[in-house]
N, C-alpha and C positions, 0 to 999 in steps of 0.2 A: 563430542556432540553427535557422533554417528548414530543413525537410527538403528543400526544393528549392534546390540549390546556387546557381543564378543569383540567386534571390531573396535568399538569405543574403548573397551578395557585395554586392548592391545595398543591403541593409539595413546592412551594415558601412560602406559608403561614406557613406550618409546619416547614420549615427551619428557618424562622425568629422567630417563636415562640420558637423553641428549642434553638436558640442562639448559635449554634456551630460556633466557629471561625475556618475558613478554614486554615489549616496549609499545605502548599505545600509539604513539605518533608514527612509528614505523610499521606496525603490524595491522592497525585498523584499516588503512586504505586497501590493503590487499584482501582483507576479509570482506569488505564492502563490495569489491569487484567480484568476488566469488558468489555474491548474492545473485548475480546475473548469469551464473553458469548454465550451460545447456542441460546439465544433469540435475534432475529434481532433488535427489538426495543431497547433492552438494549445496543446492539453494537452501534447503531446509537447515542443514548443519551450519552454513555460513550465517544464516539469519539468526539462529540461536546464539552463536558465538558473538556476533556483533551486539546483540541486545545485552548479553551478560557483561560485555566489556564497558557498556555505556551507562550502567546503573550508578546513580549517585550524583549529588549536586556538584562534586568536584570534577565531574566529567562533562560539565555543561558545554564548554567550548568544543570539545571533540564531538559531542552529541549533535550540536548545531551543524557542524561541518558534515557529519555523516548523513544527517537528514537532508541537507541541501544537496549532497551528492546523490542520494537515492532519488530525490525529485528529478534531478537532471538526467539520471539514467532512464527514468520512466519516459521523460519527454523526448529524449534522444532516440528512443526505440519505439515510438509510435509508428503505425503503418503510414506509409507515404500516401498523400491524397492524390486521387485520380483527377484528371482534368474535368472541368465542369461539362456536363452534357445535359441538355434539356429533355432528352428522351427518358421517361421513367423506366422503361424496360431495360434500356442500356445501363442506366444507373444501378438498377438492382443486380444486373448481371456482373457489373464491375465490383459491387460491394461483396457479392458472394465470392468472387474470385479473389478479392483482396483479403477476405477472412481466411481463405485457404492458404494464401501466400504470406500470412503474417508470421514471418520467420523470427521476429524479435519478441514474440509474446512471452517467451520464457523469462526474459529479463524483467519485463513488467510484472510478471507473476512473482518473481523473486523480490521485487521491491515491495509488493503487497505482503509477502511473508515476513520480510524484515521489519516493516512498520508494525505488523501484527505482533511480532515477538517483542518489540520495544514496548508496546502497550501492555502485553500480558505479563512481562517481567518487571513492570513498575519503573521502567527507565524514562518514561515521559513525564516531564514536569508540567505545571499548569499551562505555560505559554506553548510548550511543545504540543500539548493535546489540541489546543485551538489551531495551531499551525498545520498539524497533520490532518485534522478533520477538514480544514478549509481546502487542503489539497485534494482530499478524497471527494469532497462535494463538488469540486470544480472539475476534476479529471477522472480519478479512478473509478468512481461509482457508475460512470457511463461508458466504461471501456468497451470497445468494439468486440473484443474476444470474450466469449462466454466464461471460460475458465478463469481468466484474469479478473473479470468483473465479479465473479463469485467470490474470489479471494479478497478482492477489495471490499466487498460488502461485509465479509467476515471480519476484516480488519477494522472497518468503521464501527461495528458493534463492540469490538475489543477496545477501541479508543473511548467509546461511550462508557464502558465498564471501568476503564482506567480513570475517567473523570469521577465516577462514583456519584456520591450525593451532590457533588458540584455540577453534575451534568445539566440539570435543569437551568442553572444560572449561566453556565458558560457556553453550552451547545444548543440549547433549545431555541434561543432567539435566531441563531444562524439557520437552523433547520426550518423553522417556521417561515423565515424570510425567503429561503430557497423554494419552499413548497408553494408560496403565494405568488411566485413569479409566473407570468404567462408568456410563453414564447411567441415571437412574431411569426405569423403564418407565412411570411415571405422568406423566412430563413431557409437555408439549404436543408435538404432532407436529412443529411447526416447529422446536422445540428439538432434537428427535431428529435431524431432517434436517440441521440446522446442525452437530450433533455428528459425524454420519457424514461430511459433506463435509470438515470440519476434520481428522478422523482420517485420511482418505484423503490429504490434502495433506501432513500431518505425516509420513506414511510416506515420501513422496518426499523430504522434508527430511532425514529420518533417513538415507536413502541418501547424500545429499550430505555430511552430517556424517561418515559412515563413511569417506568418501574422504580425510578429513583425519586419521584415526587413524594413529598411528605403526606402521610395519611391525615385526612381531616376528621 
């Protein structure tokens, strides 16, 4: 799965020479962990490998475990919240500082890459699609980090495409419900910002779902 083709060929040669028999229960957890690597190429390769391992109805249990672990990895690596301060200027300064100090963004980006590969490789079943999109709508699409949020938005579109013609039936009600929500003005600023970012990305998803509506 290496992005460099000569290295990928060399790795294949070594793999067959070594003769290791892949055991899903033993090898999958390690690959999921590599999704959170600090090295982007490793995140990409691990994401592709995880997705290809989880294709097929017979892999439902392992797929559920992997998705649950990916969700946990994302939540465990969210930036820590600063103490509440009523001064708007101080809050903005802290938010800017927090964005720069977001040392765990690479893990969250890796989660987005893995979920995207699951969708693109046809590894997500019907219930998986709803579960993953629910997670994206609640968390990923409003991520504080620009790069992570962009990857999550790309993932959401891939999930819609994975649903295909069933997207209007399975995902459209959820998207419309989310878009109709109105945030409480008394909410914390970070909550309102997350809401706006999520709303913006859901509009993009709505357009993708619309492309699957039957022509009248």
